C-alpha positions as CSV (number, residue, x, y, z in Angstrom):
1,M,-41.4,51.3,52.5
2,K,-38.1,51.6,50.6
3,Q,-36.3,49.6,53.2
4,I,-38.7,46.8,53.0
5,F,-38.5,46.5,49.3
6,F,-34.6,46.7,49.3
7,I,-34.4,44.0,52.1
8,T,-37.0,41.7,50.2
9,T,-35.0,42.2,47.0
10,I,-31.7,41.3,48.6
11,V,-33.2,38.2,50.3
12,F,-34.7,37.1,47.0
13,L,-31.5,37.5,45.1
14,F,-29.5,35.5,47.6
15,S,-32.0,32.7,47.8
16,C,-32.2,32.1,44.1
17,S,-28.5,31.9,43.4
18,T,-26.3,28.9,44.1
19,Q,-24.2,29.6,47.3
20,K,-20.6,28.2,47.3
21,D,-20.8,26.2,50.6
22,D,-24.1,24.6,49.2
23,I,-22.3,22.9,46.3
24,L,-19.5,21.2,48.1
25,G,-19.6,17.5,48.2
26,K,-19.4,14.4,45.9
27,Y,-21.0,14.3,42.4
28,V,-21.4,11.3,40.2
29,F,-22.0,10.6,36.5
30,E,-22.8,7.0,35.5
31,G,-22.2,6.5,31.9
32,T,-22.4,3.4,29.8
33,Q,-18.5,3.0,29.7
34,T,-17.4,4.9,33.0
35,I,-18.3,6.1,36.3
36,D,-17.1,9.6,36.8
37,S,-16.9,11.4,40.1
38,L,-16.1,15.0,41.2
39,I,-15.4,15.8,44.8
40,I,-15.8,19.5,45.2
41,E,-14.1,21.0,48.2
42,K,-13.6,24.6,49.4
43,N,-10.9,25.6,47.0
44,I,-10.1,22.5,44.9
45,Y,-12.1,19.6,43.0
46,V,-10.7,16.1,42.6
47,H,-11.9,14.3,39.5
48,K,-11.9,10.5,39.3
49,I,-12.9,8.3,36.3
50,F,-13.4,4.6,36.9
51,N,-14.3,1.8,34.5
52,K,-17.5,-0.2,34.9
53,Q,-15.4,-2.7,36.8
54,G,-14.5,-0.1,39.4
55,T,-10.9,0.2,38.4
56,L,-9.5,3.8,38.7
57,K,-8.4,5.0,35.2
58,Y,-7.9,8.6,35.8
59,Q,-7.4,11.1,38.8
60,G,-6.6,14.8,38.6
61,Q,-7.4,18.0,40.6
62,S,-7.4,21.6,40.1
63,T,-9.4,24.7,41.3
64,W,-12.9,25.8,40.5
65,E,-14.9,29.1,40.7
66,L,-18.6,29.8,41.0
67,E,-20.1,32.6,38.9
68,K,-23.8,33.2,39.4
69,D,-25.4,29.8,38.7
70,R,-22.3,28.2,36.8
71,I,-19.4,26.4,38.1
72,I,-16.2,26.8,36.4
73,F,-13.6,23.9,36.4
74,L,-10.0,24.9,35.6
75,N,-7.9,22.2,34.0
76,F,-10.7,19.7,33.6
77,Y,-10.4,16.5,31.7
78,N,-13.7,16.0,29.8
79,N,-13.9,12.3,29.2
80,E,-17.6,12.1,28.3
81,D,-18.0,8.5,29.0
82,S,-15.2,7.3,26.6
83,N,-13.9,3.9,27.6
84,L,-10.4,4.1,29.1
85,E,-8.2,1.2,28.4
86,E,-5.4,2.1,30.8
87,F,-4.6,4.5,33.6
88,L,-4.1,8.0,32.5
89,T,-1.9,10.5,34.4
90,E,-2.3,14.2,34.6
91,E,0.8,14.4,32.3
92,D,-1.0,12.1,29.9
93,V,-4.0,14.4,29.5
94,K,-2.2,17.7,29.9
95,R,-2.8,18.7,26.3
96,F,-6.6,17.9,26.6
97,L,-7.4,19.9,29.9
98,I,-9.9,22.6,29.3
99,R,-11.7,25.4,31.2
100,L,-15.2,24.2,31.6
101,S,-18.2,26.2,32.6
102,C,-21.4,24.3,33.5
103,P,-24.8,25.3,34.9
104,I,-25.2,24.1,38.4
105,Y,-28.8,24.0,39.8
106,T,-31.3,22.1,42.1
107,K,-34.1,20.1,40.6
108,E,-36.3,17.8,42.8
109,N,-34.1,18.4,45.8
110,K,-31.0,17.2,43.8
111,T,-28.0,19.3,43.0
112,I,-27.0,18.9,39.4
113,I,-23.9,19.9,37.3
114,E,-24.9,19.8,33.7
115,V,-21.6,19.2,31.7
116,N,-23.1,18.2,28.4
117,A,-26.9,18.0,28.2
118,D,-26.8,17.0,24.5
119,E,-24.8,13.8,25.5
120,N,-26.5,13.3,28.8
121,V,-23.4,13.9,30.8
122,I,-25.0,15.0,34.0
123,Y,-23.4,14.8,37.6
124,Y,-25.7,14.3,40.6
125,K,-24.8,15.1,44.1
126,K,-24.6,12.2,46.4
127,N,-26.4,12.6,49.7
128,K,-24.2,11.8,52.7
C-alpha cells in the first residue's frame, strides 16, 4: 500500500509542474507599440523586439533556468511595450539588463509566460 501511495505521489508531482522540454518554442507578446518575441531553446533564449511595422529594433540572447513553475531569464531587456525609435544593440542595453523571474503556466491549452500582469505583458506560446 505504501508503494502505491509513493508512486501516485511522484506521478502527481511531475504532472503538475512545468517540464523543461515542454516550454521550448516561440512566445509572442503583442503590445500597442511593439511585437516582442522570445525563442526558448534548450540552453538559451533569443529575445527580439519589433516595432508595429515589423522592423527589428532589438535582438539579444542569454541563458535561462527553470525553477518549479517559474522561468528565470538572465540578462533580459524588459522593454514593456516602450516605443523604440532606433535599433538597440546588446551594448546599448547593457546597463538595463536584469535577472527576470516569471511564472510560467498552461491555461486553456496555451502556455503562458507572465512577465508583468499589472501592465498586461504576457507572452503566449505560438503553436507550430
